[in-house]
C-alpha positions as CSV (number, residue, x, y, z in Angstrom):
1,X,67.8,85.0,94.1
2,X,67.0,85.5,97.8
3,X,70.6,86.1,98.7
4,X,70.8,88.7,95.9
5,X,67.8,90.5,97.4
6,X,69.1,90.2,100.9
7,X,72.5,91.7,99.9
8,X,70.8,94.5,98.0
9,X,68.8,95.4,101.0
10,X,71.8,95.4,103.3
11,X,73.7,97.6,100.8
12,X,70.8,100.0,100.6
13,X,70.7,100.2,104.4
14,X,74.4,101.2,104.5
15,X,74.1,103.4,101.4
16,X,71.3,105.4,102.9
17,X,73.8,107.0,105.4
18,X,75.5,108.7,102.5
19,X,74.3,112.3,102.0
20,X,74.2,111.8,98.2
21,X,72.0,108.7,98.5
22,X,68.2,108.3,98.5
23,X,66.6,107.1,101.7
24,X,66.5,103.4,102.5
25,X,62.7,103.2,101.9
26,X,63.0,105.1,98.6
27,X,65.7,102.7,97.4
28,X,63.6,99.7,98.2
29,X,60.6,101.2,96.4
30,X,62.7,101.9,93.3
31,X,64.1,98.4,93.3
32,X,60.6,96.9,93.4
33,X,59.3,99.1,90.6
34,X,62.3,98.5,88.4
35,X,62.0,94.7,88.9
36,X,58.3,94.8,87.9
37,X,58.6,97.3,85.2
38,X,61.8,96.5,83.3
39,X,63.1,93.2,84.9
40,X,66.1,95.1,86.3
41,X,66.9,93.2,89.5
42,X,67.9,94.5,92.9
43,X,71.5,93.3,92.5
44,X,71.9,95.6,89.4
45,X,70.5,98.6,91.4
46,X,73.8,99.0,93.3
47,X,76.0,97.8,90.5
48,X,74.8,100.7,88.4
49,X,74.8,103.3,91.2
50,X,71.0,103.9,91.0
51,X,70.9,104.9,94.6
52,X,72.1,108.4,93.7
53,X,69.9,111.4,94.5
54,X,70.9,113.3,91.5
55,X,70.1,110.5,89.0
56,X,66.7,111.0,87.3
57,X,64.0,108.4,87.3
58,X,64.0,108.4,83.5
59,X,67.7,107.6,83.4
60,X,67.1,104.7,85.9
61,X,64.4,103.3,83.7
62,X,66.9,103.1,80.8
63,X,69.3,100.6,82.3
64,X,69.3,97.1,80.9
65,X,69.8,93.9,82.7
66,X,72.4,91.5,81.4
67,X,70.1,89.4,79.2
68,X,68.8,92.5,77.4
69,X,72.3,93.8,76.9
70,X,73.5,90.6,75.3
71,X,70.4,90.4,73.1
72,X,71.4,93.9,71.9
73,X,75.0,92.6,71.3
74,X,73.7,89.7,69.3
75,X,71.7,92.1,67.2
76,X,74.4,94.6,66.3
77,X,77.5,92.3,66.5
78,X,76.8,88.7,65.3
79,X,78.5,86.2,67.6
80,X,80.7,84.6,64.9
81,X,82.3,88.0,64.3
82,X,82.6,88.8,68.0
83,X,85.1,86.0,68.4
84,X,87.6,87.8,66.2
85,X,88.5,90.3,69.0
86,X,89.6,87.5,71.4
87,X,92.2,86.2,69.0
88,X,95.2,88.6,69.0
89,X,96.6,87.3,65.8
90,X,93.4,88.0,63.8
91,X,92.9,91.4,65.6
92,X,96.5,92.4,64.8
93,X,96.1,91.3,61.2
94,X,93.0,93.5,60.7
95,X,94.7,96.5,62.1
96,X,97.8,95.9,60.0
97,X,95.9,95.4,56.8
98,X,94.1,98.7,57.2
99,X,97.3,100.5,58.5
100,X,95.7,101.4,61.8
101,X,98.3,102.6,64.3
102,X,99.0,100.1,67.1
103,X,102.0,98.9,69.1
104,X,104.9,97.7,67.0
105,X,104.6,94.0,66.2
106,X,107.8,92.1,66.9
107,X,106.8,88.5,66.5
108,X,104.7,85.4,67.3
109,X,106.2,83.3,70.0
110,X,105.3,79.6,69.8
111,X,107.2,76.4,70.5
112,X,105.2,74.8,67.8
113,X,106.2,77.2,65.0
114,X,106.6,80.9,65.9
115,X,108.0,83.6,63.7
116,X,109.4,87.2,63.8
117,X,107.8,90.0,61.9
118,X,110.1,89.3,59.0
119,X,108.9,85.7,58.8
120,X,112.0,84.0,60.2
121,X,111.6,81.4,63.0
122,X,110.9,82.4,66.7
123,X,110.4,79.1,68.5
124,X,113.0,79.2,71.3
125,X,114.8,81.3,73.9
126,X,117.9,81.2,71.7
127,X,116.1,82.7,68.7
128,X,114.5,85.3,70.8
129,X,117.9,86.3,72.3
130,X,119.4,86.5,68.8
131,X,116.5,88.8,67.7
132,X,117.0,91.1,70.6
133,X,120.8,91.3,69.9
134,X,119.8,92.7,66.5
135,X,117.4,95.2,68.1
136,X,119.5,97.2,70.7
137,X,116.9,99.9,70.5
138,X,114.4,97.8,72.4
139,X,114.6,98.2,76.2
140,X,111.0,97.0,77.0
141,X,108.8,94.5,75.3
142,X,105.5,92.9,76.2
143,X,103.9,89.5,75.7
144,X,100.1,89.1,75.0
145,X,98.5,85.6,75.0
146,X,97.0,84.9,71.6
147,X,93.6,84.1,73.1
148,X,92.0,86.1,75.8
149,X,90.9,89.6,76.8
150,X,90.9,92.0,79.8
151,X,94.7,91.9,80.2
152,X,94.7,88.2,81.3
153,X,98.2,86.8,80.9
154,X,99.7,90.1,79.9
155,X,103.4,90.4,80.8
156,X,105.8,93.3,80.3
157,X,109.6,93.0,80.8
158,X,112.6,95.2,80.8
159,X,115.7,94.0,78.9
160,X,118.9,93.9,80.9
161,X,121.9,94.0,78.5
162,X,124.6,94.6,81.1
163,X,125.7,90.9,81.2
164,X,124.3,88.8,78.4
165,X,120.5,89.4,77.9
166,X,118.3,89.0,80.9
167,X,114.6,89.7,81.5
168,X,113.2,91.7,84.4
169,X,109.4,91.8,84.8
170,X,108.3,95.4,85.2
171,X,107.7,96.2,88.9
172,X,110.1,93.4,90.0
173,X,113.8,93.5,90.9
174,X,115.0,90.1,89.9
175,X,116.5,89.4,86.5
176,X,116.2,85.9,84.9
177,X,117.6,84.2,81.8
178,X,115.3,84.2,78.8
179,X,114.9,80.5,78.8
180,X,113.7,80.5,82.4
181,X,111.3,83.3,81.8
182,X,109.7,81.5,78.8
183,X,109.4,78.3,80.7
184,X,108.3,79.6,84.1
185,X,106.4,82.8,83.5
186,X,105.0,82.3,80.0
187,X,104.9,78.4,80.0
188,X,105.7,78.4,76.3
189,X,106.8,74.8,76.5
190,X,103.3,73.9,77.6
191,X,101.7,75.2,74.4
192,X,101.0,78.9,75.4
193,X,101.5,81.2,72.4
194,X,102.1,84.9,72.5
195,X,102.2,88.0,70.4
196,X,105.3,90.1,71.2
197,X,105.1,93.9,70.9
198,X,107.2,96.8,71.7
199,X,106.2,98.2,75.1
200,X,104.5,101.6,74.6
201,X,105.7,104.7,76.3
202,X,102.6,106.6,77.3
203,X,102.0,110.4,77.1
204,X,103.1,112.3,80.2
205,X,99.6,113.5,80.7
206,X,98.4,109.9,81.2
207,X,101.5,108.7,83.1
208,X,100.8,111.5,85.6
209,X,97.7,109.6,86.7
210,X,99.7,106.4,87.5
211,X,103.1,105.8,86.0
212,X,103.3,102.0,86.5
213,X,100.3,101.1,84.3
214,X,99.6,101.8,80.7
215,X,96.5,104.0,81.3
216,X,94.1,103.8,78.3
217,X,90.9,105.4,77.0
218,X,87.9,103.2,76.6
219,X,85.9,104.5,73.7
220,X,82.5,103.3,72.9
221,X,81.7,103.9,69.2
222,X,78.7,102.9,67.1
223,X,77.9,102.7,63.4
224,X,74.5,103.6,61.9
225,X,72.8,101.3,59.3
226,X,74.1,103.6,56.6
227,X,77.7,103.2,57.9
228,X,78.0,106.6,59.6
229,X,80.2,106.3,62.7
230,X,79.3,108.0,66.0
231,X,81.4,108.3,69.2
232,X,79.0,107.2,72.0
233,X,81.1,107.9,75.2
234,X,84.7,107.9,76.5
235,X,86.3,107.2,79.8
236,X,89.8,106.9,81.0
237,X,91.0,103.7,82.7
238,X,93.7,104.1,85.4
239,X,95.7,101.4,87.1
240,X,96.7,101.1,90.8
241,X,100.2,101.8,92.0
242,X,102.7,99.0,91.0
243,X,100.2,97.4,88.6
244,X,101.0,97.1,84.8
245,X,97.5,97.1,83.6
246,X,94.5,99.4,84.1
247,X,91.6,97.0,84.1
248,X,89.2,96.2,86.9
249,X,90.8,92.8,87.6
250,X,93.9,94.5,88.7
251,X,92.1,97.1,90.8
252,X,91.9,99.7,88.1
253,X,89.0,102.2,87.9
254,X,87.4,104.5,85.4
255,X,87.4,108.3,85.1
256,X,84.6,109.8,83.0
257,X,85.7,112.1,80.2
258,X,83.7,115.1,79.0
259,X,83.6,114.7,75.2
260,X,83.3,118.4,74.5
261,X,86.3,119.6,76.5
262,X,88.2,116.3,76.6
263,X,88.8,116.8,80.3
264,X,88.4,114.2,83.1
265,X,85.1,114.7,85.0
266,X,84.3,112.1,87.6
267,X,86.3,109.1,89.1
268,X,84.7,105.9,90.2
269,X,86.0,103.1,92.4
270,X,86.5,99.7,90.8
271,X,83.6,97.9,92.6
272,X,81.1,100.7,92.0
273,X,79.9,100.5,95.6
274,X,82.1,103.1,97.2
275,X,82.0,106.9,97.1
276,X,83.0,108.7,94.0
277,X,86.2,110.6,94.7
278,X,88.6,113.0,93.1
279,X,92.1,111.7,93.8
280,X,94.1,108.6,93.0
281,X,93.6,106.3,96.0
282,X,97.3,105.4,96.2
283,X,99.2,108.5,95.2
284,X,96.6,111.2,96.0
285,X,97.1,112.7,92.5
286,X,94.2,115.0,91.6
287,X,92.3,113.4,88.7
288,X,89.5,115.8,88.0
289,X,89.3,118.5,85.3
290,X,92.6,117.3,83.7
291,X,93.0,118.1,80.0
292,X,93.8,115.0,77.8
293,X,95.7,115.4,74.6
294,X,94.8,114.3,71.0
295,X,91.0,114.8,71.1
296,X,90.4,115.0,67.4
297,X,93.0,112.3,66.6
298,X,91.2,109.9,69.1
299,X,87.8,110.6,67.6
300,X,89.2,110.1,64.0
301,X,90.9,106.9,65.0
302,X,87.9,105.4,66.7
303,X,85.6,106.3,63.8
304,X,88.0,104.7,61.3
305,X,88.3,101.5,63.3
306,X,84.6,100.9,63.6
307,X,84.2,101.6,59.8
308,X,86.6,98.7,58.9
309,X,85.5,96.0,61.3
310,X,83.3,93.5,59.5
311,X,79.6,93.1,60.4
312,X,80.1,95.2,63.6
313,X,78.1,98.2,64.7
314,X,79.2,98.6,68.2
315,X,82.7,98.3,69.7
316,X,84.7,99.2,72.8
317,X,88.2,100.4,71.8
318,X,91.1,100.6,74.2
319,X,93.3,103.5,73.0
320,X,96.7,104.4,74.4
321,X,98.2,107.9,74.0
322,X,101.9,107.9,73.2
323,X,103.8,111.2,73.2
324,X,103.3,111.3,69.4
325,X,99.8,110.0,68.8
326,X,96.9,107.7,69.9
327,X,97.3,104.0,69.1
328,X,94.9,101.0,69.3
329,X,95.6,98.5,72.1
330,X,92.7,96.2,71.4
331,X,89.0,96.2,70.4
332,X,86.2,94.5,72.2
333,X,82.9,93.5,70.5
334,X,81.2,92.9,73.8
335,X,82.3,95.8,76.1
336,X,81.4,95.3,79.8
337,X,77.9,96.5,80.3
338,X,78.8,98.3,83.5
339,X,80.9,100.8,81.5
340,X,77.8,103.0,81.6
341,X,78.7,103.8,85.2
342,X,81.7,105.8,84.0
343,X,79.6,107.6,81.4
344,X,76.8,108.8,83.7
345,X,74.1,107.6,81.3
346,X,71.9,104.5,80.9
347,X,72.1,101.9,78.2
348,X,69.0,103.2,76.6
349,X,70.5,106.8,76.4
350,X,73.8,105.5,75.0
351,X,72.8,102.6,72.8
352,X,69.1,102.9,72.2
353,X,69.6,104.4,68.8
354,X,71.6,101.3,67.7
355,X,69.0,98.9,69.1
356,X,66.2,100.6,67.2
357,X,67.8,100.7,63.8
């Protein structure tokens, strides 16, 4: 606790030099009042960017500490149903059952008893190679661990058909035999199981932000007691140069999206402790006031998904935009609480209506 307070004080001292920040003494005063009034600790003060001059005091009072946020999740999304989202097989099955658009499912890879989409076996490198021989249209595929979230263990490869079938991980130059890839990169022989999907080609409007990563929309959507869905907020997740995924663990960052115009509005660094900025930190690409496609289709898709998820009233959806349409990448029943920093609103402003009903 003392180290958290000490770090928060040091950060406030540094932050006070920013022209957009409150004075050092004002920051300390607010930290103390928030701790006493709402239980919102000093460490959260910087995590949620509450040092900003242009943020109202009423908004600051509306941020929830982690314990309150998870009490909220337990109320709107019972824990036994929240586990569904972590298992890719169950999540994929729900989407397929309701005919929700997502990446093309190719198979379930498992040394213990995998199978292709048609039900035939997929347990070995030989069977995977034979399948790819039958699908010359596939040039890129991806592997997602059955259990997990946040892009952990995700792997995308390019298929080299010039001399037999070899795999090349995206962003790398070396090609390897399929058997070596399954054993070394995926560790299939050690009991790691994967969903295999066709790698999505993203819409040029999103590829322009960073072409190496699949950049996705994170959509927070809620459902009233009577079942009426409501889009809460949307932000764009963008990856760093050379990275395949757009999440924070890989250095990705969020860009807030204005829901009326469906244009990008404000870009935030991944650690929430640096300046807000307007250009991609690697390429220099301007990222503000950019029009995104498929506004109505994204809204309709998000509302439909929340309506079919069992015993769930709040979900964070990751939606990719292909050249043809939006598709679901995954859904999360416990979205990261700090997503509010990309939405420029407090938990109370965004989620209070769900907490009260």
